[in-house]
KOLGU-4560 file (N, C-alpha, C; in nm, 3 decimals, padded with zeros to 5 digits):
<recs>
<n_xx: 00.084 n_yy: -00.118 n_zz: 00.000 ca_xx: 00.000 ca_yy: 00.000 ca_zz: 00.000 c_xx: 00.089 c_yy: 00.124 c_zz: 00.000 mol: A seq: 1 type: MET>
<n_xx: 00.059 n_yy: 00.215 n_zz: -00.090 ca_xx: 00.131 ca_yy: 00.341 ca_zz: -00.097 c_xx: 00.060 c_yy: 00.445 c_zz: -00.010 mol: A seq: 2 type: LYS>
<n_xx: 00.140 n_yy: 00.535 n_zz: 00.045 ca_xx: 00.084 ca_yy: 00.642 ca_zz: 00.128 c_xx: 00.076 c_yy: 00.770 c_zz: 00.046 mol: A seq: 3 type: LYS>
<n_xx: -00.038 n_yy: 00.837 n_zz: 00.058 ca_xx: -00.062 ca_yy: 00.962 ca_zz: -00.013 c_xx: -00.116 c_yy: 01.066 c_zz: 00.085 mol: A seq: 4 type: TYR>
<n_xx: -00.101 n_yy: 01.191 n_zz: 00.046 ca_xx: -00.166 ca_yy: 01.301 ca_zz: 00.116 c_xx: -00.252 c_yy: 01.373 c_zz: 00.014 mol: A seq: 5 type: GLU>
<n_xx: -00.379 n_yy: 01.389 n_zz: 00.047 ca_xx: -00.475 ca_yy: 01.453 ca_zz: -00.043 c_xx: -00.521 c_yy: 01.583 c_zz: 00.022 mol: A seq: 6 type: LEU>
<n_xx: -00.492 n_yy: 01.694 n_zz: -00.045 ca_xx: -00.534 ca_yy: 01.826 ca_zz: 00.003 c_xx: -00.650 c_yy: 01.873 c_zz: -00.083 mol: A seq: 7 type: ALA>
<n_xx: -00.759 n_yy: 01.913 n_zz: -00.019 ca_xx: -00.878 ca_yy: 01.960 ca_zz: -00.089 c_xx: -00.902 c_yy: 02.106 c_zz: -00.055 mol: A seq: 8 type: LEU>
<n_xx: -00.936 n_yy: 02.185 n_zz: -00.155 ca_xx: -00.979 ca_yy: 02.324 ca_zz: -00.135 c_xx: -01.128 c_yy: 02.324 c_zz: -00.168 mol: A seq: 9 type: VAL>
<n_xx: -01.210 n_yy: 02.357 n_zz: -00.069 ca_xx: -01.355 ca_yy: 02.343 ca_zz: -00.079 c_xx: -01.422 c_yy: 02.480 c_zz: -00.078 mol: A seq: 10 type: ILE>
<n_xx: -01.528 n_yy: 02.493 n_zz: -00.156 ca_xx: -01.600 ca_yy: 02.620 ca_zz: -00.170 c_xx: -01.638 c_yy: 02.681 c_zz: -00.035 mol: A seq: 11 type: GLU>
<n_xx: -01.624 n_yy: 02.813 n_zz: -00.021 ca_xx: -01.657 ca_yy: 02.878 ca_zz: 00.106 c_xx: -01.807 c_yy: 02.899 c_zz: 00.126 mol: A seq: 12 type: PRO>
<n_xx: -01.886 n_yy: 02.880 n_zz: 00.022 ca_xx: -02.031 ca_yy: 02.903 ca_zz: 00.033 c_xx: -02.104 c_yy: 02.786 c_zz: 00.099 mol: A seq: 13 type: THR>
<n_xx: -02.035 n_yy: 02.675 n_zz: 00.119 ca_xx: -02.098 ca_yy: 02.557 ca_zz: 00.178 c_xx: -02.106 c_yy: 02.570 c_zz: 00.330 mol: A seq: 14 type: LEU>
<n_xx: -02.206 n_yy: 02.504 n_zz: 00.388 ca_xx: -02.216 ca_yy: 02.500 ca_zz: 00.534 c_xx: -02.119 c_yy: 02.395 c_zz: 00.588 mol: A seq: 15 type: THR>
<n_xx: -02.100 n_yy: 02.395 n_zz: 00.720 ca_xx: -02.008 ca_yy: 02.298 ca_zz: 00.781 c_xx: -02.052 c_yy: 02.154 c_zz: 00.754 mol: A seq: 16 type: ASP>
<n_xx: -02.184 n_yy: 02.130 n_zz: 00.758 ca_xx: -02.234 ca_yy: 01.993 ca_zz: 00.732 c_xx: -02.204 c_yy: 01.951 c_zz: 00.589 mol: A seq: 17 type: GLU>
<n_xx: -02.220 n_yy: 02.045 n_zz: 00.495 ca_xx: -02.194 ca_yy: 02.011 ca_zz: 00.354 c_xx: -02.046 c_yy: 01.991 c_zz: 00.328 mol: A seq: 18 type: LYS>
<n_xx: -01.961 n_yy: 02.064 n_zz: 00.399 ca_xx: -01.817 ca_yy: 02.043 ca_zz: 00.386 c_xx: -01.782 c_yy: 01.903 c_zz: 00.434 mol: A seq: 19 type: VAL>
<n_xx: -01.839 n_yy: 01.863 n_zz: 00.547 ca_xx: -01.815 ca_yy: 01.727 ca_zz: 00.598 c_xx: -01.870 c_yy: 01.622 c_zz: 00.502 mol: A seq: 20 type: LYS>
<n_xx: -01.982 n_yy: 01.652 n_zz: 00.435 ca_xx: -02.040 ca_yy: 01.559 ca_zz: 00.338 c_xx: -01.949 c_yy: 01.544 c_zz: 00.217 mol: A seq: 21 type: ALA>
<n_xx: -01.889 n_yy: 01.654 n_zz: 00.170 ca_xx: -01.797 ca_yy: 01.647 ca_zz: 00.057 c_xx: -01.676 c_yy: 01.562 c_zz: 00.094 mol: A seq: 22 type: VAL>
<n_xx: -01.620 n_yy: 01.584 n_zz: 00.212 ca_xx: -01.506 ca_yy: 01.505 ca_zz: 00.257 c_xx: -01.547 c_yy: 01.358 c_zz: 00.274 mol: A seq: 23 type: VAL>
<n_xx: -01.668 n_yy: 01.333 n_zz: 00.323 ca_xx: -01.717 ca_yy: 01.197 ca_zz: 00.338 c_xx: -01.729 c_yy: 01.126 c_zz: 00.204 mol: A seq: 24 type: GLY>
<n_xx: -01.771 n_yy: 01.197 n_zz: 00.099 ca_xx: -01.780 ca_yy: 01.137 ca_zz: -00.034 c_xx: -01.642 c_yy: 01.099 c_zz: -00.086 mol: A seq: 25 type: LYS>
<n_xx: -01.543 n_yy: 01.182 n_zz: -00.057 ca_xx: -01.406 ca_yy: 01.150 ca_zz: -00.099 c_xx: -01.355 c_yy: 01.029 c_zz: -00.022 mol: A seq: 26 type: ILE>
<n_xx: -01.387 n_yy: 01.021 n_zz: 00.107 ca_xx: -01.348 ca_yy: 00.904 ca_zz: 00.187 c_xx: -01.412 c_yy: 00.778 c_zz: 00.130 mol: A seq: 27 type: GLU>
<n_xx: -01.540 n_yy: 00.786 n_zz: 00.093 ca_xx: -01.608 ca_yy: 00.671 ca_zz: 00.033 c_xx: -01.543 c_yy: 00.630 c_zz: -00.099 mol: A seq: 28 type: ASP>
<n_xx: -01.499 n_yy: 00.728 n_zz: -00.176 ca_xx: -01.431 ca_yy: 00.700 ca_zz: -00.302 c_xx: -01.300 c_yy: 00.626 c_zz: -00.277 mol: A seq: 29 type: LEU>
<n_xx: -01.225 n_yy: 00.667 n_zz: -00.176 ca_xx: -01.100 ca_yy: 00.599 ca_zz: -00.141 c_xx: -01.128 c_yy: 00.457 c_zz: -00.093 mol: A seq: 30 type: ILE>
<n_xx: -01.232 n_yy: 00.441 n_zz: -00.011 ca_xx: -01.268 ca_yy: 00.308 ca_zz: 00.038 c_xx: -01.312 c_yy: 00.217 c_zz: -00.076 mol: A seq: 31 type: LEU>
<n_xx: -01.376 n_yy: 00.272 n_zz: -00.179 ca_xx: -01.419 ca_yy: 00.191 ca_zz: -00.293 c_xx: -01.299 c_yy: 00.142 c_zz: -00.375 mol: A seq: 32 type: SER>
<n_xx: -01.186 n_yy: 00.210 n_zz: -00.362 ca_xx: -01.062 ca_yy: 00.168 ca_zz: -00.430 c_xx: -00.980 c_yy: 00.075 c_zz: -00.342 mol: A seq: 33 type: GLU>
<n_xx: -01.040 n_yy: 00.021 n_zz: -00.238 ca_xx: -00.976 ca_yy: -00.072 ca_zz: -00.144 c_xx: -00.864 c_yy: -00.004 c_zz: -00.064 mol: A seq: 34 type: LYS>
<n_xx: -00.881 n_yy: 00.125 n_zz: -00.040 ca_xx: -00.784 ca_yy: 00.199 ca_zz: 00.039 c_xx: -00.840 c_yy: 00.232 c_zz: 00.176 mol: A seq: 35 type: GLY>
<n_xx: -00.764 n_yy: 00.308 n_zz: 00.253 ca_xx: -00.813 ca_yy: 00.350 ca_zz: 00.384 c_xx: -00.762 c_yy: 00.491 c_zz: 00.414 mol: A seq: 36 type: LYS>
<n_xx: -00.841 n_yy: 00.563 n_zz: 00.490 ca_xx: -00.805 ca_yy: 00.698 ca_zz: 00.533 c_xx: -00.746 c_yy: 00.686 c_zz: 00.672 mol: A seq: 37 type: VAL>
<n_xx: -00.618 n_yy: 00.721 n_zz: 00.686 ca_xx: -00.552 ca_yy: 00.706 ca_zz: 00.816 c_xx: -00.574 c_yy: 00.828 c_zz: 00.904 mol: A seq: 38 type: THR>
<n_xx: -00.590 n_yy: 00.946 n_zz: 00.843 ca_xx: -00.622 ca_yy: 01.066 ca_zz: 00.922 c_xx: -00.687 c_yy: 01.169 c_zz: 00.831 mol: A seq: 39 type: SER>
<n_xx: -00.768 n_yy: 01.255 n_zz: 00.894 ca_xx: -00.828 ca_yy: 01.365 ca_zz: 00.819 c_xx: -00.832 c_yy: 01.487 c_zz: 00.910 mol: A seq: 40 type: LYS>
<n_xx: -00.815 n_yy: 01.601 n_zz: 00.847 ca_xx: -00.812 ca_yy: 01.727 ca_zz: 00.920 c_xx: -00.886 c_yy: 01.830 c_zz: 00.835 mol: A seq: 41 type: ASP>
<n_xx: -00.995 n_yy: 01.883 n_zz: 00.887 ca_xx: -01.074 ca_yy: 01.984 ca_zz: 00.816 c_xx: -01.048 c_yy: 02.117 c_zz: 00.883 mol: A seq: 42 type: ILE>
<n_xx: -00.998 n_yy: 02.212 n_zz: 00.804 ca_xx: -00.965 ca_yy: 02.344 ca_zz: 00.856 c_xx: -01.084 c_yy: 02.438 c_zz: 00.837 mol: A seq: 43 type: TRP>
<n_xx: -01.095 n_yy: 02.537 n_zz: 00.923 ca_xx: -01.201 ca_yy: 02.638 ca_zz: 00.903 c_xx: -01.171 c_yy: 02.724 c_zz: 00.780 mol: A seq: 44 type: PRO>
<n_xx: -01.262 n_yy: 02.811 n_zz: 00.749 ca_xx: -01.249 ca_yy: 02.898 ca_zz: 00.632 c_xx: -01.124 c_yy: 02.986 c_zz: 00.645 mol: A seq: 45 type: LYS>
<n_xx: -01.042 n_yy: 02.986 n_zz: 00.539 ca_xx: -00.919 ca_yy: 03.065 ca_zz: 00.536 c_xx: -00.920 c_yy: 03.154 c_zz: 00.411 mol: A seq: 46 type: LYS>
<n_xx: -00.847 n_yy: 03.264 n_zz: 00.418 ca_xx: -00.831 ca_yy: 03.353 ca_zz: 00.303 c_xx: -00.728 c_yy: 03.293 c_zz: 00.208 mol: A seq: 47 type: THR>
<n_xx: -00.760 n_yy: 03.292 n_zz: 00.080 ca_xx: -00.668 ca_yy: 03.240 ca_zz: -00.022 c_xx: -00.566 c_yy: 03.347 c_zz: -00.060 mol: A seq: 48 type: LEU>
<n_xx: -00.452 n_yy: 03.306 n_zz: -00.108 ca_xx: -00.349 ca_yy: 03.400 ca_zz: -00.151 c_xx: -00.392 c_yy: 03.473 c_zz: -00.279 mol: A seq: 49 type: ALA>
<n_xx: -00.471 n_yy: 03.405 n_zz: -00.361 ca_xx: -00.524 ca_yy: 03.462 ca_zz: -00.484 c_xx: -00.659 c_yy: 03.398 c_zz: -00.513 mol: A seq: 50 type: TYR>
<n_xx: -00.737 n_yy: 03.460 n_zz: -00.599 ca_xx: -00.870 ca_yy: 03.408 ca_zz: -00.629 c_xx: -00.860 c_yy: 03.276 c_zz: -00.703 mol: A seq: 51 type: LYS>
<n_xx: -00.944 n_yy: 03.182 n_zz: -00.661 ca_xx: -00.959 ca_yy: 03.055 ca_zz: -00.731 c_xx: -01.108 c_yy: 03.040 c_zz: -00.758 mol: A seq: 52 type: ILE>
<n_xx: -01.144 n_yy: 03.030 n_zz: -00.885 ca_xx: -01.284 ca_yy: 03.017 ca_zz: -00.926 c_xx: -01.371 c_yy: 03.127 c_zz: -00.864 mol: A seq: 53 type: ALA>
<n_xx: -01.318 n_yy: 03.249 n_zz: -00.865 ca_xx: -01.387 ca_yy: 03.368 ca_zz: -00.815 c_xx: -01.410 c_yy: 03.370 c_zz: -00.664 mol: A seq: 54 type: LYS>
<n_xx: -01.338 n_yy: 03.287 n_zz: -00.591 ca_xx: -01.350 ca_yy: 03.282 ca_zz: -00.446 c_xx: -01.223 c_yy: 03.339 c_zz: -00.382 mol: A seq: 55 type: HIS>
<n_xx: -01.240 n_yy: 03.416 n_zz: -00.275 ca_xx: -01.127 ca_yy: 03.471 ca_zz: -00.200 c_xx: -01.100 c_yy: 03.391 c_zz: -00.073 mol: A seq: 56 type: ARG>
<n_xx: -01.196 n_yy: 03.306 n_zz: -00.032 ca_xx: -01.182 ca_yy: 03.222 ca_zz: 00.087 c_xx: -01.217 c_yy: 03.078 c_zz: 00.049 mol: A seq: 57 type: GLU>
<n_xx: -01.175 n_yy: 02.986 n_zz: 00.134 ca_xx: -01.208 ca_yy: 02.846 ca_zz: 00.111 c_xx: -01.183 c_yy: 02.765 c_zz: 00.238 mol: A seq: 58 type: ALA>
<n_xx: -01.247 n_yy: 02.650 n_zz: 00.245 ca_xx: -01.218 ca_yy: 02.551 ca_zz: 00.349 c_xx: -01.107 c_yy: 02.460 c_zz: 00.295 mol: A seq: 59 type: TYR>
<n_xx: -01.027 n_yy: 02.407 n_zz: 00.385 ca_xx: -00.924 ca_yy: 02.312 ca_zz: 00.348 c_xx: -00.950 c_yy: 02.180 c_zz: 00.420 mol: A seq: 60 type: TYR>
<n_xx: -00.922 n_yy: 02.071 n_zz: 00.352 ca_xx: -00.928 ca_yy: 01.939 ca_zz: 00.415 c_xx: -00.802 c_yy: 01.863 c_zz: 00.372 mol: A seq: 61 type: ALA>
<n_xx: -00.735 n_yy: 01.806 n_zz: 00.470 ca_xx: -00.614 ca_yy: 01.727 ca_zz: 00.445 c_xx: -00.643 c_yy: 01.584 c_zz: 00.487 mol: A seq: 62 type: ILE>
<n_xx: -00.630 n_yy: 01.491 n_zz: 00.392 ca_xx: -00.652 ca_yy: 01.349 ca_zz: 00.420 c_xx: -00.523 c_yy: 01.272 c_zz: 00.394 mol: A seq: 63 type: LEU>
<n_xx: -00.485 n_yy: 01.190 n_zz: 00.487 ca_xx: -00.373 ca_yy: 01.099 ca_zz: 00.467 c_xx: -00.435 c_yy: 00.963 c_zz: 00.437 mol: A seq: 64 type: LYS>
<n_xx: -00.397 n_yy: 00.908 n_zz: 00.322 ca_xx: -00.461 ca_yy: 00.785 ca_zz: 00.277 c_xx: -00.356 c_yy: 00.680 c_zz: 00.240 mol: A seq: 65 type: ILE>
<n_xx: -00.399 n_yy: 00.557 n_zz: 00.243 ca_xx: -00.317 ca_yy: 00.444 ca_zz: 00.197 c_xx: -00.400 c_yy: 00.366 c_zz: 00.097 mol: A seq: 66 type: GLU>
<n_xx: -00.345 n_yy: 00.349 n_zz: -00.022 ca_xx: -00.415 ca_yy: 00.275 ca_zz: -00.127 c_xx: -00.310 c_yy: 00.212 c_zz: -00.219 mol: A seq: 67 type: VAL>
<n_xx: -00.344 n_yy: 00.098 n_zz: -00.276 ca_xx: -00.250 ca_yy: 00.028 ca_zz: -00.363 c_xx: -00.224 c_yy: 00.106 c_zz: -00.491 mol: A seq: 68 type: ALA>
<n_xx: -00.330 n_yy: 00.160 n_zz: -00.552 ca_xx: -00.316 ca_yy: 00.228 ca_zz: -00.680 c_xx: -00.427 c_yy: 00.332 c_zz: -00.693 mol: A seq: 69 type: ASN>
<n_xx: -00.395 n_yy: 00.447 n_zz: -00.749 ca_xx: -00.495 ca_yy: 00.550 ca_zz: -00.775 c_xx: -00.515 c_yy: 00.553 c_zz: -00.927 mol: A seq: 70 type: ILE>
<n_xx: -00.625 n_yy: 00.496 n_zz: -00.978 ca_xx: -00.647 ca_yy: 00.499 ca_zz: -01.122 c_xx: -00.687 c_yy: 00.639 c_zz: -01.169 mol: A seq: 71 type: PRO>
<n_xx: -00.666 n_yy: 00.670 n_zz: -01.297 ca_xx: -00.703 ca_yy: 00.802 ca_zz: -01.349 c_xx: -00.852 c_yy: 00.834 c_zz: -01.331 mol: A seq: 72 type: PRO>
<n_xx: -00.936 n_yy: 00.733 n_zz: -01.329 ca_xx: -01.079 ca_yy: 00.759 ca_zz: -01.310 c_xx: -01.108 c_yy: 00.816 c_zz: -01.171 mol: A seq: 73 type: SER>
<n_xx: -01.031 n_yy: 00.776 n_zz: -01.073 ca_xx: -01.048 ca_yy: 00.830 ca_zz: -00.938 c_xx: -01.007 c_yy: 00.977 c_zz: -00.933 mol: A seq: 74 type: THR>
<n_xx: -00.896 n_yy: 01.011 n_zz: -00.998 ca_xx: -00.856 ca_yy: 01.151 ca_zz: -01.006 c_xx: -00.965 c_yy: 01.235 c_zz: -01.071 mol: A seq: 75 type: ASN>
<n_xx: -01.025 n_yy: 01.183 n_zz: -01.176 ca_xx: -01.131 ca_yy: 01.255 ca_zz: -01.246 c_xx: -01.254 c_yy: 01.271 c_zz: -01.156 mol: A seq: 76 type: ARG>
<n_xx: -01.286 n_yy: 01.169 n_zz: -01.078 ca_xx: -01.401 ca_yy: 01.178 ca_zz: -00.987 c_xx: -01.377 c_yy: 01.282 c_zz: -00.878 mol: A seq: 77 type: LYS>
<n_xx: -01.256 n_yy: 01.291 n_zz: -00.828 ca_xx: -01.223 ca_yy: 01.392 ca_zz: -00.728 c_xx: -01.237 c_yy: 01.531 c_zz: -00.790 mol: A seq: 78 type: ILE>
<n_xx: -01.183 n_yy: 01.547 n_zz: -00.909 ca_xx: -01.186 ca_yy: 01.677 ca_zz: -00.977 c_xx: -01.329 c_yy: 01.722 c_zz: -01.005 mol: A seq: 79 type: LYS>
<n_xx: -01.418 n_yy: 01.629 n_zz: -01.039 ca_xx: -01.556 ca_yy: 01.663 ca_zz: -01.074 c_xx: -01.650 c_yy: 01.667 c_zz: -00.955 mol: A seq: 80 type: LEU>
<n_xx: -01.601 n_yy: 01.635 n_zz: -00.837 ca_xx: -01.685 ca_yy: 01.636 ca_zz: -00.717 c_xx: -01.736 c_yy: 01.777 c_zz: -00.690 mol: A seq: 81 type: GLN>
<n_xx: -01.866 n_yy: 01.790 n_zz: -00.672 ca_xx: -01.926 ca_yy: 01.919 ca_zz: -00.646 c_xx: -01.877 c_yy: 01.975 c_zz: -00.513 mol: A seq: 82 type: GLU>
<n_xx: -01.837 n_yy: 02.100 n_zz: -00.514 ca_xx: -01.791 ca_yy: 02.165 ca_zz: -00.392 c_xx: -01.640 c_yy: 02.176 c_zz: -00.382 mol: A seq: 83 type: GLY>
<n_xx: -01.566 n_yy: 02.099 n_zz: -00.462 ca_xx: -01.421 ca_yy: 02.105 ca_zz: -00.458 c_xx: -01.372 c_yy: 02.202 c_zz: -00.564 mol: A seq: 84 type: ILE>
<n_xx: -01.297 n_yy: 02.303 n_zz: -00.519 ca_xx: -01.243 ca_yy: 02.402 ca_zz: -00.611 c_xx: -01.113 c_yy: 02.348 c_zz: -00.674 mol: A seq: 85 type: ILE>
<n_xx: -01.028 n_yy: 02.291 n_zz: -00.589 ca_xx: -00.899 ca_yy: 02.240 ca_zz: -00.634 c_xx: -00.854 c_yy: 02.130 c_zz: -00.540 mol: A seq: 86 type: ARG>
<n_xx: -00.767 n_yy: 02.043 n_zz: -00.589 ca_xx: -00.712 ca_yy: 01.937 ca_zz: -00.504 c_xx: -00.568 c_yy: 01.910 c_zz: -00.543 mol: A seq: 87 type: TYR>
<n_xx: -00.496 n_yy: 01.848 n_zz: -00.452 ca_xx: -00.357 ca_yy: 01.809 ca_zz: -00.477 c_xx: -00.334 c_yy: 01.674 c_zz: -00.412 mol: A seq: 88 type: LEU>
<n_xx: -00.287 n_yy: 01.579 n_zz: -00.490 ca_xx: -00.258 ca_yy: 01.445 ca_zz: -00.440 c_xx: -00.107 c_yy: 01.425 c_zz: -00.445 mol: A seq: 89 type: LEU>
<n_xx: -00.048 n_yy: 01.400 n_zz: -00.328 ca_xx: 00.097 ca_yy: 01.388 ca_zz: -00.317 c_xx: 00.134 c_yy: 01.248 c_zz: -00.268 mol: A seq: 90 type: ILE>
<n_xx: 00.229 n_yy: 01.186 n_zz: -00.334 ca_xx: 00.281 ca_yy: 01.057 ca_zz: -00.292 c_xx: 00.383 c_yy: 01.080 c_zz: -00.182 mol: A seq: 91 type: ASN>
<n_xx: 00.369 n_yy: 01.013 n_zz: -00.068 ca_xx: 00.462 ca_yy: 01.035 ca_zz: 00.043 c_xx: 00.573 c_yy: 00.934 c_zz: 00.043 mol: A seq: 92 type: GLN>
</recs>
C-alpha cells in the first residue's frame, strides 16, 4: 500500500455539514478503491493568496490515505466532485 496526502480546497459558500459531506464522499471514493483513510483534518475557512474560481476564501481538508493504486478515473471523480475548487494528491 502506498501512502498519499490529499489536500482539498472546498467552496466557502458551503455550510459545515456540507463540507463534511464532501469530505465523506471522498473518503467513500478511497474506500471503494480498497484503500483507507488514516487521518483527516478539516480546517475552518481561510483567506486564499489569490482568487480561485472567483473565491477569495475556502475551506481546506487534508486526508492521509493508503491505497495500492490510484487509477485516473479516481482523479477525475475527485476533480468533478461538487464543492471542490482544487485538489492536490501527493505521494509520500
